[in-house]
C-alpha distance (Angstrom), angle and dihedral (degrees) to the residues before:
residue distance angle dihedral
M1 . . .
A2 3.83 . .
P3 3.82 117.5 .
L4 3.77 117.1 -93.8
D5 3.81 113.7 -91.7
P6 3.86 104.4 -146.7
A7 3.80 91.4 -163.0
R8 3.79 90.3 61.4
A9 3.79 102.0 33.9
T10 3.75 135.2 85.8
L11 3.81 126.4 -152.5
A12 3.79 91.4 -111.4
G13 3.80 91.0 54.5
A14 3.80 94.3 43.2
L15 3.82 92.7 49.5
E16 3.77 93.2 47.4
R17 3.76 90.9 48.8
G18 3.81 90.8 47.5
A19 3.81 91.2 54.7
I20 3.80 89.9 49.8
D21 3.82 94.9 46.5
H22 3.81 96.9 39.4
P23 3.86 107.2 21.1
T24 3.80 95.3 152.4
T25 3.82 97.9 42.3
L26 3.80 103.7 121.3
L27 3.77 134.9 -132.6
H28 3.86 111.4 -157.9
F29 3.77 116.2 -159.0
A30 3.79 114.8 -162.9
G31 3.81 134.0 -177.1
A32 3.75 138.8 149.9
G33 3.80 105.9 -37.2
H34 3.80 98.4 -14.2
E35 3.80 143.1 76.0
T36 3.79 130.0 -174.3
S37 3.80 127.5 -171.1
I38 3.79 129.7 -163.8
G39 3.79 136.0 171.4
L40 3.79 122.3 -121.6
G41 3.79 90.6 -116.0
A42 3.81 91.1 56.4
V43 3.82 90.6 48.2
V44 3.75 90.6 55.8
E45 3.80 93.8 46.6
R46 3.84 91.1 52.4
A47 3.80 90.1 45.6
R48 3.75 91.9 54.1
S49 3.79 89.0 57.4
L50 3.78 93.9 48.0
A51 3.82 90.6 45.3
A52 3.81 90.2 57.0
S53 3.83 90.2 56.2
F54 3.82 90.6 46.6
R55 3.79 89.6 53.1
A56 3.81 91.1 47.0
R57 3.80 88.1 56.2
G58 3.76 92.0 54.9
I59 3.81 98.8 -101.1
A60 3.80 103.9 155.2
P61 3.84 137.1 179.9
G62 3.81 109.9 -64.2
D63 3.81 95.4 23.0
R64 3.79 115.1 128.9
I65 3.84 123.1 -121.0
A66 3.81 114.8 -169.6
V67 3.81 112.7 -150.7
Q68 3.80 120.5 -167.3
V69 3.78 101.5 175.4
P70 3.82 131.3 130.6
N71 3.83 118.8 -123.7
W72 3.81 94.1 -60.1
V73 3.81 133.0 142.2
E74 3.78 88.6 -115.0
G75 3.78 92.2 56.6
V76 3.84 93.6 52.2
V77 3.81 90.9 46.5
T78 3.81 89.2 51.9
Y79 3.81 91.3 51.3
V80 3.76 91.8 50.8
A81 3.80 93.2 44.7
A82 3.83 89.8 52.0
A83 3.83 89.3 53.2
F84 3.82 89.5 50.6
V85 3.83 91.8 58.5
G86 3.82 92.9 38.9
A87 3.79 94.0 -113.3
V88 3.83 122.9 152.8
V89 3.80 111.5 -113.6
V90 3.82 116.1 -137.9
P91 3.82 104.9 -163.5
V92 3.79 112.5 -156.3
I93 3.84 123.0 -163.4
H94 3.81 103.7 -108.6
I95 3.83 94.6 -131.8
Y96 3.86 95.6 54.4
G97 3.78 114.2 121.3
P98 3.81 128.9 -130.8
S99 3.79 93.7 -86.9
E100 3.82 93.5 57.5
V101 3.78 95.5 37.7
G102 3.81 91.4 48.5
F103 3.81 91.7 52.8
I104 3.81 92.5 48.2
V105 3.83 94.3 48.0
R106 3.81 91.7 47.1
E107 3.76 96.8 43.7
S108 3.81 94.4 44.5
R109 3.84 91.5 45.8
A110 3.76 89.7 -134.5
R111 3.79 115.4 -170.2
M112 3.81 93.1 -162.3
L113 3.82 133.8 36.9
V114 3.83 120.5 -165.9
V115 3.85 117.7 -164.4
P116 3.82 137.8 152.3
D117 3.79 119.4 -108.6
R118 3.81 89.6 -125.5
W119 3.77 138.8 -12.7
R120 3.77 123.6 -173.1
N121 3.85 105.7 -48.2
I122 3.82 95.3 -16.5
D123 3.82 118.9 102.6
Y124 3.80 101.9 -161.6
L125 3.79 91.7 179.9
E126 3.80 90.9 59.4
R127 3.79 88.7 49.7
L128 3.82 92.0 51.8
G129 3.81 87.6 65.2
R130 3.78 89.1 59.8
L131 3.79 96.1 44.1
D132 3.77 118.7 117.7
A133 3.84 93.6 -161.8
G134 3.80 102.3 163.6
A135 3.79 131.9 -129.0
A136 3.79 99.2 -67.5
L137 3.82 95.5 69.1
E138 3.83 109.7 98.6
H139 3.79 104.6 157.2
V140 3.83 131.2 44.6
V141 3.77 111.6 -172.2
I142 3.83 120.3 -164.6
I143 3.79 125.0 -154.4
G144 3.78 104.3 -150.8
D145 3.77 142.9 44.0
D146 3.82 98.7 -77.4
V147 3.81 105.6 77.9
P148 3.83 116.1 169.4
S149 3.77 124.2 -143.7
G150 3.75 111.9 -79.2
C151 3.84 93.3 27.9
E152 3.78 129.3 94.9
A153 3.78 129.6 -129.5
W154 3.80 114.9 -115.8
Y155 3.81 93.2 -148.0
D156 3.82 91.1 51.3
L157 3.81 91.0 52.6
E158 3.82 89.9 51.0
A159 3.84 91.8 47.4
R160 3.81 94.6 47.5
G161 3.77 92.7 49.4
A162 3.80 93.4 51.8
G163 3.80 92.2 82.5
A164 3.80 96.8 40.4
P165 3.80 124.3 101.7
P166 3.80 111.1 -92.7
C167 3.81 116.8 -93.7
P168 3.82 115.2 -100.7
A169 3.76 115.6 -115.7
P170 3.80 107.8 -77.1
A171 3.77 119.2 -109.4
T172 3.80 94.9 -114.7
S173 3.77 133.7 131.1
P174 3.83 130.4 -150.7
D175 3.81 90.1 -104.4
D176 3.81 94.7 54.4
V177 3.80 118.3 105.2
A178 3.83 112.4 -93.0
F179 3.83 103.1 168.4
L180 3.80 134.4 29.2
I181 3.79 106.6 -165.4
Y182 3.78 122.2 -177.6
T183 3.78 121.6 -140.4
S184 3.80 130.3 176.5
G185 3.78 112.9 -102.3
T186 3.76 130.5 -166.1
S187 3.80 91.4 -95.0
G188 3.80 92.5 66.2
T189 3.81 91.6 -119.6
P190 3.81 111.7 105.2
K191 3.77 113.7 -112.7
G192 3.79 121.3 -135.8
V193 3.77 109.7 -130.3
L194 3.80 113.7 -155.5
H195 3.83 117.0 -146.5
S196 3.78 122.9 -179.1
H197 3.79 128.2 -146.0
A198 3.78 87.8 -101.1
T199 3.81 96.5 50.9
V200 3.82 97.6 49.7
L201 3.82 92.0 45.0
A202 3.81 90.0 47.8
E203 3.85 88.5 57.0
V204 3.76 91.4 54.0
E205 3.79 94.2 45.5
S206 3.83 92.3 46.5
L207 3.79 93.7 53.6
G208 3.78 91.2 44.1
A209 3.80 91.4 52.7
M210 3.82 92.6 49.1
L211 3.83 99.4 43.5
G212 3.75 99.4 31.2
D213 3.82 132.4 -108.3
D214 3.82 104.1 -99.7
S215 3.77 109.6 167.2
R216 3.84 90.2 -164.6
T217 3.82 91.4 62.4
T218 3.79 118.2 110.7
V219 3.77 114.9 -157.0
L220 3.82 129.8 -159.6
G221 3.80 109.2 -141.0
S222 3.80 112.4 -153.4
F223 3.77 103.2 166.3
P224 3.81 119.4 91.8
A225 3.79 121.0 -108.2
G226 3.81 90.0 -112.1
H227 3.83 92.3 62.7
I228 3.79 123.7 84.1
A229 3.83 89.2 -120.9
G230 3.80 89.7 53.2
V231 3.84 90.6 52.0
A232 3.79 90.5 49.0
A233 3.81 92.3 50.6
L234 3.77 91.9 54.1
L235 3.75 93.7 47.5
R236 3.84 91.1 46.9
S237 3.80 88.3 58.6
F238 3.80 91.3 58.9
V239 3.78 100.3 36.5
L240 3.78 98.0 43.1
G241 3.78 100.6 24.4
V242 3.80 94.5 -120.1
T243 3.80 118.8 166.5
T244 3.80 105.7 -127.9
V245 3.81 132.3 -163.9
L246 3.82 111.2 -155.7
L247 3.80 127.5 -165.5
D248 3.80 119.4 -153.3
S249 3.82 88.8 -146.4
W250 3.77 130.9 5.4
D251 3.78 109.5 -90.3
A252 3.82 112.5 165.0
S253 3.76 94.7 -161.3
L254 3.83 92.5 51.0
A255 3.80 90.2 43.5
A256 3.83 91.3 55.5
A257 3.78 91.0 48.7
L258 3.84 90.4 50.4
V259 3.78 92.8 49.3
E260 3.79 89.3 53.5
H261 3.80 95.3 43.4
H262 3.81 99.3 44.9
G263 3.81 98.5 32.3
V264 3.79 91.0 -120.7
H265 3.82 109.8 -156.2
S266 3.81 102.9 -171.7
S267 3.76 143.2 9.3
A268 3.80 143.1 171.3
G269 3.78 134.3 -145.7
T270 3.75 147.6 111.7
P271 3.82 123.6 -50.9
F272 3.83 87.3 -99.4
F273 3.82 91.4 58.9
L274 3.79 92.5 50.2
T275 3.81 98.1 44.6
S276 3.80 95.1 43.3
L277 3.84 89.7 48.4
L278 3.83 90.4 52.8
D279 3.80 89.8 45.8
A280 3.81 92.6 52.1
G281 3.82 91.6 46.1
E282 3.80 91.7 53.2
A283 3.80 95.7 42.5
E284 3.78 95.0 47.4
G285 3.79 98.9 36.1
R286 3.79 94.2 -118.6
D287 3.81 121.3 170.2
L288 3.77 103.7 -121.5
S289 3.81 94.5 163.4
S290 3.82 93.0 117.7
L291 3.83 91.2 62.5
D292 3.78 101.3 95.9
R293 3.83 103.4 162.1
F294 3.76 141.2 20.7
M295 3.81 127.4 -172.1
V296 3.74 106.3 -146.7
G297 3.82 126.1 -166.5
A298 3.81 144.2 94.2
A299 3.79 86.3 108.7
N300 3.77 141.5 38.4
V301 3.80 108.3 -60.3
P302 3.83 115.7 -150.5
R303 3.81 114.5 -149.2
S304 3.84 88.5 -123.9
V305 3.83 90.1 68.0
V306 3.82 93.4 56.4
D307 3.83 91.9 42.9
R308 3.77 92.0 51.0
A309 3.80 92.8 48.6
D310 3.83 90.7 48.4
A311 3.80 90.9 52.9
A312 3.83 87.9 52.0
G313 3.83 91.7 53.3
V314 3.81 95.9 -102.4
R315 3.80 114.8 123.4
A316 3.78 101.9 -143.9
Y317 3.78 120.2 -172.4
R318 3.81 134.0 179.9
A319 3.81 128.2 -118.4
Y320 3.76 136.1 -172.7
G321 3.78 131.7 -145.0
S322 3.81 145.5 104.8
T323 3.76 141.1 -139.7
E324 3.79 88.4 -86.6
H325 3.83 94.6 50.3
P326 3.80 107.2 15.3
T327 3.81 105.6 -161.4
V328 3.79 116.7 8.9
T329 3.80 98.1 157.4
S330 3.76 135.5 7.9
G331 3.73 140.4 177.6
H332 3.79 120.1 -127.2
P333 3.79 131.0 -131.7
S334 3.80 89.5 -119.2
D335 3.85 92.9 56.8
E336 3.78 115.9 108.7
L337 3.81 114.4 -97.0
D338 3.79 95.7 -107.0
R339 3.83 91.2 55.6
R340 3.83 92.3 47.4
A341 3.80 93.0 47.0
T342 3.81 100.5 43.9
T343 3.79 108.8 29.9
D344 3.79 136.7 50.1
G345 3.73 92.9 -127.2
R346 3.79 137.6 -117.7
L347 3.80 131.4 -47.6
T348 3.76 114.1 -73.9
P349 3.82 115.2 -126.0
G350 3.79 113.2 -69.4
N351 3.76 97.3 11.4
E352 3.78 129.7 113.7
L353 3.80 134.6 -166.6
R354 3.82 140.1 -175.7
I355 3.79 131.3 -168.7
V356 3.78 110.1 -136.2
D357 3.82 140.1 177.5
D358 3.80 126.0 -122.5
D359 3.80 90.4 -79.3
G360 3.81 93.4 53.3
R361 3.80 95.4 -105.2
D362 3.73 121.7 137.4
V363 3.78 116.9 -103.7
P364 3.86 123.7 -145.9
D365 3.76 119.0 -85.6
G366 3.77 111.3 -83.1
S367 3.82 93.7 25.6
P368 3.80 121.6 114.5
G369 3.83 121.0 -112.5
E370 3.74 143.3 133.0
I371 3.80 115.2 -55.4
V372 3.84 112.6 -126.0
T373 3.79 120.4 -176.1
R374 3.74 144.9 -175.3
G375 3.78 136.5 175.0
P376 3.80 143.5 121.6
E377 3.84 94.0 -67.3
R378 3.79 95.9 51.3
F379 3.82 112.6 119.0
V380 3.78 119.9 -102.7
G381 3.81 97.7 -130.3
Y382 3.80 146.4 -64.3
S383 3.80 124.2 -64.9
S384 3.75 97.4 -122.8
G385 3.79 135.1 27.5
S386 3.77 128.2 5.9
S387 3.76 119.3 -46.4
G388 3.80 93.1 -168.8
E389 3.79 93.3 111.2
S390 3.81 88.7 57.4
F391 3.77 92.7 64.9
L392 3.79 140.0 60.9
P393 3.81 120.1 -148.7
G394 3.77 111.7 -71.3
G395 3.81 95.9 40.4
W396 3.84 95.8 -74.8
F397 3.81 109.4 158.9
R398 3.81 114.7 -137.7
T399 3.78 103.6 -135.9
G400 3.80 96.4 -172.8
D401 3.81 88.2 -133.1
I402 3.81 124.4 120.2
G403 3.75 118.0 -134.1
V404 3.78 146.9 159.2
F405 3.83 120.8 -132.3
E406 3.73 115.3 -162.2
G407 3.82 134.6 152.6
G408 3.82 89.9 1.3
Y409 3.82 93.3 -58.4
L410 3.86 127.8 108.6
T411 3.76 124.2 -144.2
V412 3.78 118.0 -171.7
V413 3.78 108.5 -145.6
D414 3.82 106.5 170.2
R415 3.77 142.6 -15.4
K416 3.77 137.2 -127.6
K417 3.77 92.5 -153.9
D418 3.75 113.7 99.5
I419 3.78 95.8 -135.2
I420 3.80 137.0 121.7
I421 3.80 117.3 -133.6
R422 3.81 103.0 -152.5
G423 3.80 112.5 -179.1
G424 3.81 91.1 -27.6
E425 3.82 96.1 -48.4
N426 3.83 120.1 113.3
I427 3.79 114.6 -129.5
A428 3.78 118.7 -172.1
S429 3.81 111.7 -133.0
K430 3.80 91.0 -148.2
E431 3.80 93.1 56.8
V432 3.80 91.3 54.3
E433 3.84 91.1 44.2
D434 3.81 91.5 51.4
I435 3.80 91.2 52.6
L436 3.82 92.1 46.8
L437 3.79 92.4 50.1
D438 3.85 88.9 59.0
H439 3.80 88.6 65.4
P440 3.81 110.6 99.7
A441 3.83 92.4 -134.8
V442 3.76 94.4 55.1
A443 3.81 121.3 89.6
D444 3.80 98.0 169.0
A445 3.78 136.9 -4.9
A446 3.80 141.9 -174.7
V447 3.78 122.6 -169.0
V448 3.78 124.3 -156.0
A449 3.75 140.7 162.9
A450 3.79 116.7 -87.6
P451 3.84 118.7 -156.8
D452 3.82 110.2 -102.3
Q453 3.76 125.5 -173.5
R454 3.82 94.3 -152.1
L455 3.78 103.7 36.0
G456 3.81 102.7 25.8
E457 3.80 90.3 -122.9
S458 3.77 136.9 16.2
V459 3.78 134.0 -164.2
C460 3.82 115.6 -91.4
A461 3.79 123.9 177.8
F462 3.79 124.9 -159.7
V463 3.83 104.0 -154.0
V464 3.82 133.5 -166.4
L465 3.81 109.5 -158.9
R466 3.81 128.2 -142.9
G467 3.80 112.6 -108.5
S468 3.80 110.9 -57.3
A469 3.82 94.9 -14.6
S470 3.77 121.2 134.1
L471 3.81 131.9 -148.6
T472 3.80 131.4 -167.4
I473 3.79 130.6 -170.4
D474 3.83 88.1 -109.5
D475 3.78 90.1 55.4
V476 3.80 89.1 52.8
R477 3.84 92.0 48.8
R478 3.82 92.4 52.7
H479 3.80 90.5 46.6
F480 3.83 93.0 53.5
E481 3.82 91.9 45.2
R482 3.80 88.9 56.5
A483 3.82 90.1 49.2
G484 3.83 88.9 61.2
V485 3.83 99.0 -129.9
A486 3.77 130.1 135.4
R487 3.80 109.7 -77.0
Q488 3.79 90.8 -126.2
K489 3.82 87.7 74.9
T490 3.77 92.4 59.2
P491 3.83 111.6 107.6
E492 3.80 110.6 -105.1
R493 3.80 91.9 -166.4
I494 3.80 130.2 38.8
E495 3.81 122.2 -164.2
I496 3.83 112.2 -168.7
V497 3.77 108.5 -150.0
H498 3.83 135.8 175.5
D499 3.81 92.5 -129.6
L500 3.75 142.4 -14.9
P501 3.84 123.7 -106.8
R502 3.85 109.5 -108.9
G503 3.77 135.2 -177.3
H504 3.78 126.6 -128.4
G505 3.82 90.1 -83.2
G506 3.83 91.5 54.0
K507 3.86 93.8 -107.9
V508 3.81 114.7 142.8
Q509 3.81 109.2 -108.7
K510 3.79 99.5 -131.5
V511 3.77 92.0 174.4
E512 3.80 87.2 69.1
L513 3.84 91.3 48.8
R514 3.79 91.8 50.8
A515 3.81 89.4 48.6
R516 3.82 90.6 54.4
L517 3.80 89.6 54.1
R518 3.80 90.4 51.7
G519 3.80 89.8 51.6
E520 3.78 93.1 -111.2
D521 3.78 94.2 120.0
P522 3.81 127.9 42.9
G523 3.80 89.9 -137.0
Q524 3.80 98.0 -135.4
N525 3.82 91.0 -172.0
S526 3.78 95.0 52.1
G527 3.76 120.5 116.8
S528 3.77 127.8 174.3
S529 3.80 124.9 -9.8
H530 3.83 129.4 -146.1
H531 3.78 126.6 -169.8
G532 3.76 132.1 -165.8
């Protein structure tokens, strides 16, 4: 059969074709104390039933369905069912609190929200009571046995749709929006990134062309389903027929056991995922010899991480991308160690990049400048407001990252964006600062990334107190819990200072604060320090 042409395909067609071509390819879903496996053909059959119920409830092409579900069978079936009715999937990170979820549901104008009743220590039903979802939301669907009044049971919808006539092919085109994925921007308000059927399928095809389409490969998927990398991993299973093992939450010990049990050949994740997996394998005597390659990124990658993996027989390599443009460059397992450890690789098929100065002019090879990109997997725009300032003429996306391109390899050296990348998740400094400034003891605050061996970066807040007020890390934790945001956004380190360094225009000089954290500045204005 001819290769998939992303520019002419829709998700519904690609998923149907994947189930026909690879009906017995398995998805394994693992969590604490349980594992469930299902073939791609069975996923599609269940999705057809669910899609019939969606259609019966008036969900039409272009409607938005927000899905806040861990890496579960039900979440994947929901994604596929949404594609079968032509709806736009709005993936939501499963640990987000009611404040973040409420914003996403309101801003996306989602007509349906799908959540579990409970997962681990999260009570989603309790959070629903605190959700300011807006007027567009009509249907709340619960995965689980505890279904409050006014909500619908996911399993009932699937069962009712089983006897219904199959949905006709949705009236969608490759250029229609298929996913609306929210990512933290520098403003503190999450930005909705619009991806079409063509762009997400182009990402899958590009990586497949670069790394090879080996149907015998078994992949460990570590990213959550609400992350662009999690979405790509699921689509890759269908398009390329790749057996995929998915964790509902990162657990290094469980991951090591799964690598051993399933003979996992490759994986991808942050430096923390890779190092903790190697730690668990060593501590528990696991056989990780099947793990041949690991794409590492979504955070700062120290050379020591790649060197250690190489010594353990795992060819780790760096990659660069974003929610807006998922994989611009990538290393390759066959690259020499120095390239894999010190660069972010070469352009993936179909993509382009330039390095430009502040005026948008190209800089010489080997000189630092802003990375601008374009290609078939680049997003089509943001969900609200103008995105014109995000592009240069010719469709070049301004990434806000600083890099050097030399000899065909990209190395990311800095970023303009004021975000913290903690374990692969983007955290907007301004969002954390705004919450801190609501605390009665805080007169001023600046939040920056602190170097972190496990997570790449962690959240550090420099705080100026009001008068004789005091503030402890426990005070901060309680304050952020009341704010209803994901706990990952809570500062893990508090530096009490007399004032914040500012430039002539009054803007806080965060470069100086980051330098203090790296030990490059004695921090004369620093006072006490509190760590979580």
